[in-house]
ROZA-355785 format. One line per 2 residues: number of its first residue (from 1); for each residue x, y, z of C-alpha. Coordinates in steps of 0.1 Angstrom, whole numbers, plus 5000, padded with zeros to 4 digits. Example, Ala and Ser with C-alpha at 12.3 -4.5 7.8 and 13.67 -1.06 7.14 Angstrom:
! residues 2
1> 5123,4955,5078; 5137,4989,5071
! end
This chain:
! residues 462
1> 8779,2623,1151; 8765,2640,1181
3> 8769,2678,1186; 8802,2682,1206
5> 8792,2716,1220; 8759,2699,1235
7> 8781,2671,1250; 8805,2695,1268
9> 8774,2714,1281; 8754,2685,1293
11> 8775,2651,1294; 8751,2634,1317
13> 8725,2633,1289; 8748,2614,1268
15> 8760,2592,1296; 8722,2580,1301
17> 8718,2576,1262; 8747,2553,1263
19> 8736,2534,1292; 8702,2531,1278
21> 8713,2520,1245; 8738,2495,1261
23> 8767,2511,1243; 8801,2510,1261
25> 8817,2545,1256; 8839,2563,1280
27> 8824,2597,1280; 8848,2611,1307
29> 8877,2601,1285; 8863,2617,1257
31> 8858,2650,1276; 8894,2647,1289
33> 8906,2642,1253; 8886,2670,1239
35> 8900,2693,1267; 8936,2683,1258
37> 8931,2688,1222; 8917,2723,1226
39> 8947,2732,1249; 8971,2718,1225
41> 8955,2735,1194; 8955,2769,1213
43> 8992,2765,1221; 8999,2756,1185
45> 8982,2787,1173; 9001,2807,1198
47> 9035,2793,1187; 9027,2798,1152
49> 9017,2834,1158; 9049,2840,1178
51> 9068,2826,1151; 9053,2847,1124
53> 9058,2878,1148; 9094,2872,1152
55> 9098,2869,1115; 9083,2903,1111
57> 9107,2916,1138; 9138,2901,1121
59> 9127,2917,1089; 9123,2952,1106
61> 9158,2947,1123; 9174,2940,1091
63> 9162,2972,1078; 9174,2991,1109
65> 9209,2975,1107; 9214,2989,1071
67> 9213,3023,1087; 9229,3017,1120
69> 9263,3026,1132; 9285,3022,1163
71> 9270,3010,1195; 9235,3013,1181
73> 9246,2988,1154; 9262,2965,1179
75> 9231,2965,1200; 9209,2957,1169
77> 9232,2927,1158; 9229,2913,1195
79> 9192,2915,1193; 9193,2899,1157
81> 9213,2870,1171; 9189,2864,1198
83> 9158,2866,1176; 9173,2842,1150
85> 9175,2815,1175; 9140,2816,1184
87> 9123,2804,1151; 9143,2772,1152
89> 9131,2765,1186; 9095,2777,1179
91> 9097,2754,1148; 9105,2723,1167
93> 9078,2732,1192; 9052,2738,1166
95> 9061,2704,1149; 9058,2685,1184
97> 9024,2702,1189; 9011,2694,1154
99> 9019,2657,1159; 9002,2660,1195
101> 8972,2677,1180; 8967,2650,1152
103> 8972,2621,1177; 8947,2634,1205
105> 8921,2645,1177; 8924,2609,1162
107> 8916,2593,1196; 8890,2620,1204
109> 8871,2616,1171; 8873,2577,1174
111> 8854,2579,1206; 8832,2605,1194
113> 8819,2584,1165; 8808,2558,1189
115> 8787,2584,1212; 8751,2577,1207
117> 8722,2601,1199; 8699,2608,1227
119> 8666,2589,1222; 8633,2608,1223
121> 8616,2609,1257; 8589,2585,1248
123> 8613,2557,1237; 8611,2529,1263
125> 8642,2517,1282; 8648,2482,1274
127> 8678,2458,1269; 8668,2439,1238
129> 8640,2433,1211; 8621,2415,1241
131> 8614,2450,1255; 8599,2464,1224
133> 8563,2478,1226; 8535,2469,1202
135> 8517,2500,1191; 8490,2484,1169
137> 8484,2457,1144; 8462,2451,1114
139> 8450,2419,1096; 8425,2412,1066
141> 8391,2397,1074; 8403,2365,1059
143> 8431,2357,1084; 8437,2362,1121
145> 8472,2357,1132; 8459,2352,1167
147> 8447,2318,1158; 8464,2286,1144
149> 8468,2288,1105; 8444,2259,1100
151> 8416,2279,1120; 8417,2305,1094
153> 8425,2286,1060; 8408,2252,1070
155> 8442,2232,1062; 8479,2229,1077
157> 8503,2254,1061; 8534,2247,1039
159> 8564,2267,1044; 8575,2291,1016
161> 8606,2267,1011; 8580,2238,1005
163> 8558,2259,0983; 8589,2273,0963
165> 8601,2237,0957; 8565,2224,0947
167> 8560,2254,0923; 8594,2258,0910
169> 8597,2294,0926; 8633,2292,0938
171> 8664,2269,0939; 8685,2273,0970
173> 8706,2242,0963; 8720,2256,0931
175> 8723,2291,0949; 8744,2275,0976
177> 8764,2256,0950; 8773,2291,0932
179> 8776,2314,0964; 8776,2295,0995
181> 8752,2293,1026; 8722,2319,1026
183> 8722,2321,0988; 8694,2314,0964
185> 8682,2317,0928; 8646,2330,0921
187> 8630,2312,0893; 8599,2315,0869
189> 8570,2330,0890; 8592,2334,0919
191> 8613,2359,0900; 8583,2376,0885
193> 8567,2379,0919; 8599,2395,0934
195> 8599,2419,0905; 8562,2427,0909
197> 8563,2436,0946; 8594,2459,0941
199> 8577,2476,0913; 8546,2483,0932
201> 8565,2496,0961; 8587,2519,0938
203> 8557,2531,0918; 8536,2538,0951
205> 8564,2560,0964; 8568,2579,0932
207> 8533,2584,0920; 8512,2583,0951
209> 8537,2601,0976; 8558,2624,0953
211> 8592,2608,0961; 8619,2615,0934
213> 8635,2583,0922; 8672,2579,0922
215> 8697,2553,0912; 8725,2548,0938
217> 8759,2532,0938; 8762,2501,0959
219> 8799,2500,0960; 8809,2531,0980
221> 8840,2545,0999; 8844,2542,1037
223> 8836,2579,1041; 8800,2570,1030
225> 8797,2542,1054; 8810,2564,1083
227> 8788,2594,1072; 8758,2574,1074
229> 8767,2559,1108; 8772,2522,1096
231> 8810,2524,1104; 8824,2518,1129
233> 8795,2497,1144; 8784,2477,1114
235> 8818,2470,1097; 8816,2433,1105
237> 8785,2429,1085; 8798,2446,1055
239> 8814,2431,1025; 8848,2448,1018
241> 8866,2451,0984; 8902,2458,0993
243> 8912,2477,0961; 8942,2494,0980
245> 8958,2460,0981; 8956,2458,0942
247> 8969,2492,0935; 8936,2510,0937
249> 8934,2544,0954; 8908,2534,0981
251> 8888,2505,0994; 8852,2501,0986
253> 8823,2485,1004; 8790,2469,0993
255> 8761,2487,1011; 8735,2469,1031
257> 8708,2496,1022; 8700,2521,0994
259> 8700,2547,1023; 8739,2550,1021
261> 8738,2563,0985; 8706,2585,0990
263> 8723,2602,1019; 8757,2605,1004
265> 8741,2621,0973; 8742,2655,0991
267> 8776,2651,1011; 8794,2684,1017
269> 8765,2705,1002; 8747,2734,1016
271> 8709,2733,1004; 8686,2761,1003
273> 8657,2762,1028; 8629,2762,1000
275> 8645,2729,0985; 8636,2711,1017
277> 8622,2685,1023; 8641,2663,0999
279> 8625,2631,0993; 8640,2603,0976
281> 8633,2567,0968; 8656,2540,0953
283> 8656,2503,0944; 8690,2486,0948
285> 8707,2454,0955; 8717,2450,0993
287> 8745,2429,1006; 8749,2418,1043
289> 8775,2395,1057; 8751,2384,1086
291> 8780,2380,1110; 8770,2368,1143
293> 8738,2350,1129; 8756,2317,1126
295> 8729,2289,1130; 8699,2314,1128
297> 8675,2312,1099; 8700,2293,1077
299> 8673,2279,1055; 8648,2299,1036
301> 8645,2336,1023; 8643,2354,1058
303> 8680,2360,1064; 8701,2360,1033
305> 8734,2378,1020; 8718,2395,0990
307> 8685,2410,0984; 8667,2440,0967
309> 8650,2468,0985; 8629,2498,0978
311> 8642,2525,1003; 8626,2559,1012
313> 8648,2587,1026; 8637,2623,1038
315> 8661,2651,1043; 8643,2681,1061
317> 8649,2711,1082; 8664,2709,1116
319> 8631,2708,1135; 8621,2680,1159
321> 8584,2684,1153; 8588,2683,1115
323> 8610,2650,1120; 8584,2634,1140
325> 8558,2642,1115; 8578,2628,1087
327> 8585,2596,1107; 8550,2591,1112
329> 8542,2597,1075; 8568,2572,1063
331> 8556,2545,1087; 8520,2553,1073
333> 8531,2549,1036; 8543,2514,1047
335> 8512,2504,1066; 8490,2515,1036
337> 8512,2493,1013; 8508,2463,1035
339> 8471,2467,1037; 8470,2470,0999
341> 8489,2436,0999; 8465,2423,1027
343> 8494,2411,1048; 8488,2410,1085
345> 8513,2433,1103; 8521,2449,1134
347> 8540,2481,1143; 8564,2481,1172
349> 8580,2509,1191; 8617,2500,1195
351> 8634,2503,1228; 8667,2519,1238
353> 8687,2487,1238; 8675,2476,1203
355> 8677,2508,1184; 8715,2514,1177
357> 8735,2545,1182; 8725,2568,1154
359> 8688,2568,1160; 8666,2593,1180
361> 8635,2571,1175; 8628,2536,1157
363> 8596,2520,1146; 8595,2486,1131
365> 8570,2468,1113; 8566,2429,1113
367> 8545,2408,1092; 8531,2374,1100
369> 8549,2344,1087; 8533,2311,1094
371> 8565,2291,1089; 8583,2309,1118
373> 8581,2304,1155; 8584,2274,1178
375> 8574,2241,1165; 8543,2224,1182
377> 8540,2189,1192; 8529,2179,1156
379> 8563,2192,1143; 8547,2223,1127
381> 8556,2258,1133; 8531,2281,1152
383> 8538,2309,1132; 8554,2342,1143
385> 8559,2379,1135; 8590,2386,1114
387> 8606,2420,1107; 8599,2434,1073
389> 8603,2471,1077; 8623,2498,1099
391> 8617,2533,1101; 8645,2555,1117
393> 8645,2592,1129; 8680,2604,1132
395> 8679,2642,1136; 8714,2657,1125
397> 8736,2626,1133; 8740,2617,1095
399> 8739,2651,1082; 8766,2664,1107
401> 8789,2634,1096; 8781,2641,1059
403> 8786,2679,1063; 8751,2683,1048
405> 8735,2717,1058; 8711,2740,1045
407> 8709,2779,1048; 8683,2789,1073
409> 8662,2816,1059; 8655,2834,1091
411> 8690,2835,1105; 8710,2832,1074
413> 8733,2806,1091; 8742,2772,1078
415> 8723,2744,1098; 8727,2707,1097
417> 8698,2689,1080; 8678,2663,1097
419> 8674,2628,1081; 8649,2600,1080
421> 8646,2566,1064; 8623,2536,1061
423> 8620,2504,1040; 8593,2505,1015
425> 8596,2468,1007; 8625,2443,1008
427> 8624,2411,0988; 8627,2382,0987
429> 8619,2384,1025; 8583,2398,1019
431> 8576,2368,0995; 8575,2346,1027
433> 8541,2360,1041; 8527,2364,1004
435> 8533,2328,0997; 8524,2312,1029
437> 8493,2334,1036; 8479,2332,1001
439> 8485,2295,0997; 8457,2269,0990
441> 8453,2233,1003; 8464,2220,0970
443> 8498,2238,0972; 8487,2266,0946
445> 8490,2302,0955; 8468,2331,0949
447> 8486,2362,0936; 8476,2394,0957
449> 8453,2414,0936; 8475,2446,0939
451> 8505,2427,0922; 8483,2412,0892
453> 8488,2443,0870; 8525,2437,0872
455> 8521,2400,0864; 8498,2404,0831
457> 8467,2398,0851; 8477,2364,0864
459> 8458,2355,0894; 8473,2321,0905
461> 8505,2302,0907; 8501,2265,0902
! end
């Protein structure tokens, strides 16, 4: 949620932000509702104050009447009759104003939730992922994504699906039988490789970078989804458990990222400045409906409904420079992990139209996947980059919604924290480049050296 005071002061900044992010929100309507709400709230306070004042006056008159006689008593009785009529009139007006305040506030807040954060000045303007800007890329000596797969490896690539079938690493047919499209079952070394890469990522964040490991619920209340900015915009991609229809107190939602639980952990808390930054990492199952992706990536492990992810979250002081430093650090952690796995990857600066409402800045990392991209004349895919990581800087957007603050040491005021998040690893998607890039002509696959300690020293599959 954005700072409403800042919006009132400089609404044009938010008009430009909404236009740049291609978000349709009526800022003028929001400001009009906000003005109407403040006027109604002021009038409601005035009416309540008047009602209380008259109550006191009636009490004073009642005391005077006990002692009054003659003409004085008659005058006081007349004043009492007039005053006694007003509380009823004021009560009705108070009720009408309360209903008006509730209705206008609901409409205002609904619009306010859709107003995007203003992106950093360096974020390029653009309409879609086609306008994202490559910052840098890295490849191991033994593979060049700028050339055909065969030029680097000496043979034509099998897709991860073909390798998985040949080596018995996963079973999509039985997965679909049990759970429908975009479902799968990891088997044998497929499951072991999945667990190994997650463990490598989790251990790296804890032991090399000092993050605190935390488990998180993956079934949460809607206030956590609103608090982290996934509602209202991402509701269609979220699985809903309608407990209220079965007599439960509230509906629940399956989270699409451990970020929701890590941020919700401190909802409505005031941290002390010396407790910052808070650095958390979690390993959790994630669920996404993939609404709007009909017909896209329906085969394989790229776009699926359920996966596991190691997530990193940082909660820091409200300082733009500090947030930027953490953003760069968090991206660096992932780049180092991908280099450890020797996976070719590139870092992208995300443009305004592709970054979403909540974000001030976003950097994605894509890994090279030989089975993606357009098919050539021989029917084989040319290979393409596929997103494997996304790092977001949100300033106080989530913390304002979650009412997560810290006590500033200098001013003594309670200030909304800043938050950042980034994927450390998501699997089984990351298995696509691992299997396809480490394959051999006979269909066997070398296990990356960094993963072998988690696999009892095993060096090869098949």
